[in-house]
C-alpha positions as CSV (number, residue, x, y, z in Angstrom):
1,M,0.0,0.0,0.0
2,S,1.3,3.4,-0.9
3,G,0.7,7.0,0.0
4,E,-0.3,8.6,3.3
5,K,-0.7,6.5,6.4
6,K,-4.1,4.9,6.5
7,K,-6.2,4.5,9.7
8,V,-8.8,1.8,10.2
9,I,-11.3,1.1,13.0
10,A,-11.6,-2.5,14.1
11,L,-14.8,-2.9,16.1
12,I,-14.9,-5.3,19.1
13,H,-17.2,-6.7,21.6
14,H,-17.2,-9.9,23.7
15,D,-17.4,-13.2,21.9
16,F,-15.8,-11.9,18.7
17,E,-14.4,-14.7,16.4
18,D,-10.8,-14.7,17.4
19,L,-9.2,-15.2,14.0
20,E,-11.7,-12.8,12.3
21,L,-10.5,-10.0,14.6
22,W,-6.8,-10.7,14.9
23,Y,-5.9,-11.8,11.4
24,P,-7.2,-8.6,9.8
25,I,-5.6,-6.4,12.4
26,L,-2.2,-8.0,12.0
27,R,-2.4,-8.1,8.2
28,L,-3.2,-4.4,8.1
29,R,-0.5,-3.5,10.6
30,E,2.0,-5.4,8.4
31,E,0.9,-3.0,5.6
32,G,1.7,0.0,7.8
33,V,-2.0,0.8,8.5
34,Q,-2.8,2.2,12.0
35,V,-5.6,0.0,13.4
36,D,-7.5,1.2,16.4
37,V,-9.6,-1.3,18.3
38,V,-12.9,0.3,19.3
39,G,-15.3,-1.1,21.8
40,E,-18.1,-0.1,24.1
41,K,-15.5,1.0,26.7
42,A,-12.0,2.2,26.2
43,K,-9.1,0.2,27.6
44,E,-11.4,-2.7,28.2
45,Q,-10.5,-6.4,27.9
46,Y,-12.8,-8.3,25.5
47,I,-12.6,-12.1,25.2
48,G,-13.1,-13.9,22.0
49,K,-15.1,-17.1,21.4
50,Y,-12.0,-19.2,21.9
51,G,-10.6,-17.3,24.9
52,V,-8.2,-15.0,23.1
53,P,-8.3,-11.5,24.8
54,A,-8.1,-8.2,23.0
55,Y,-8.1,-4.7,24.5
56,S,-10.0,-1.7,23.1
57,D,-8.0,1.5,22.4
58,Y,-11.1,3.7,22.4
59,S,-14.8,3.6,23.1
60,F,-17.4,4.1,20.4
61,G,-18.0,7.6,21.6
62,E,-14.4,8.6,21.5
63,V,-13.8,8.1,17.8
64,D,-14.7,10.2,14.9
65,S,-15.2,8.0,11.9
66,D,-14.5,10.9,9.6
67,Q,-10.9,10.6,10.7
68,Y,-10.6,7.0,9.5
69,D,-10.1,5.5,6.1
70,G,-12.1,2.2,6.7
71,I,-13.8,0.0,9.2
72,L,-13.7,-3.7,10.0
73,V,-16.5,-5.8,11.7
74,P,-15.5,-9.2,13.0
75,G,-17.7,-12.2,13.2
76,G,-18.6,-14.5,16.0
77,W,-21.4,-13.4,18.3
78,A,-20.0,-9.9,18.8
79,P,-22.0,-8.5,15.8
80,D,-25.3,-9.2,17.6
81,K,-24.1,-7.0,20.4
82,L,-22.4,-4.4,18.3
83,R,-25.5,-3.7,16.2
84,R,-27.4,-2.6,19.4
85,F,-25.2,0.6,19.7
86,P,-26.4,3.6,17.8
87,E,-22.8,4.9,17.7
88,V,-21.8,1.8,15.8
89,L,-24.6,2.0,13.3
90,E,-23.8,5.7,12.8
91,M,-20.1,4.8,12.1
92,I,-21.1,2.2,9.5
93,K,-23.6,4.6,7.9
94,K,-21.0,7.4,7.7
95,M,-18.4,5.0,6.2
96,D,-21.0,3.9,3.7
97,E,-22.0,7.5,2.7
98,A,-18.3,8.4,2.3
99,Q,-17.7,5.2,0.3
100,K,-14.9,4.1,2.6
101,P,-14.0,0.4,2.9
102,I,-16.3,-1.6,5.1
103,G,-15.1,-5.1,5.9
104,Q,-17.5,-7.7,7.2
105,I,-17.0,-11.4,7.7
106,C,-19.1,-14.3,9.0
107,H,-21.9,-12.9,11.2
108,A,-20.7,-9.3,10.8
109,G,-23.4,-8.8,8.2
110,W,-25.8,-8.3,11.1
111,V,-24.3,-4.9,11.8
112,L,-24.6,-3.8,8.2
113,I,-28.2,-5.1,8.1
114,S,-29.0,-3.0,11.2
115,A,-27.4,0.0,9.6
116,K,-29.7,-0.5,6.6
117,I,-27.0,-0.3,4.0
118,L,-27.2,-3.6,2.2
119,N,-30.2,-3.1,-0.2
120,G,-29.0,-4.1,-3.7
121,K,-25.5,-4.9,-2.6
122,K,-23.7,-8.1,-3.5
123,V,-22.4,-9.9,-0.4
124,T,-21.4,-13.1,1.2
125,S,-21.4,-14.2,4.8
126,T,-21.6,-17.3,6.9
127,P,-24.5,-19.3,5.3
128,G,-26.3,-19.2,8.7
129,I,-27.3,-15.6,8.1
130,R,-28.0,-15.8,4.3
131,D,-31.8,-15.3,4.9
132,D,-31.1,-12.3,7.1
133,M,-28.8,-10.8,4.4
134,E,-31.4,-11.4,1.6
135,N,-34.3,-10.1,3.7
136,A,-32.3,-6.9,4.1
137,G,-32.2,-6.7,0.3
138,A,-28.7,-8.0,-0.3
139,I,-27.8,-10.3,-3.2
140,W,-26.0,-13.2,-1.5
141,F,-23.3,-15.5,-3.0
142,D,-21.6,-18.6,-1.4
143,V,-18.0,-17.6,-2.3
144,P,-14.9,-16.7,-0.2
145,V,-15.0,-13.0,-0.8
146,I,-17.2,-10.4,-2.6
147,V,-16.3,-6.8,-3.3
148,D,-19.2,-4.5,-4.2
149,G,-17.7,-1.1,-4.4
150,H,-16.4,-0.2,-0.9
151,I,-18.1,-3.2,0.9
152,V,-15.8,-6.3,1.2
153,S,-17.5,-9.4,2.6
154,S,-16.3,-12.9,3.4
155,R,-17.7,-16.1,4.9
156,R,-15.5,-17.6,7.6
157,P,-11.9,-18.0,8.8
158,P,-10.6,-20.2,6.0
159,D,-11.4,-17.3,3.6
160,L,-9.3,-14.8,5.6
161,P,-6.4,-14.6,3.1
162,E,-8.7,-13.8,0.2
163,Y,-10.7,-11.4,2.4
164,M,-7.7,-9.4,3.5
165,K,-6.2,-9.3,0.1
166,A,-9.4,-7.8,-1.3
167,Y,-9.8,-5.4,1.7
168,I,-6.2,-4.1,1.3
169,D,-6.8,-3.6,-2.4
170,V,-9.9,-1.5,-1.8
171,L,-8.3,0.4,1.1
172,G,-5.3,1.2,-1.2
173,K,-7.5,2.8,-3.9
């Protein structure tokens, strides 16, 4: 990735899918991207589904999404919690309006559904929420990764290499 230093928000809440949080964070940091972990509370420990901890850098209310170049939503059960916060939905909506990269994997589609930004969008997700995605107006595919403009979606941990390659490509544009 070239040019100015990029900044990305990685959303977090308890029961995130460990690999779906950490793999993207580490890949982006390898590319020189500043990744800020943002949760309900700042400096809070959150535990993943498999017991891997992560700490938030900031709370939802402390960040201004206008100051970031993209956002990532991990899977696991965290999206069901994340979508209940108006601040999270506002971040997603602002990123969508600004056409900034939004990454979603596995169950993360729930957050984009609640933000009401999927109508007419081509996406993938874990097959378990296919009906939810389609009921929100999305066009769902069972493939490792889909890029529809600035929205990059993926299914599950085995798809992480393709997901992050696509997200990094979109972020670099």
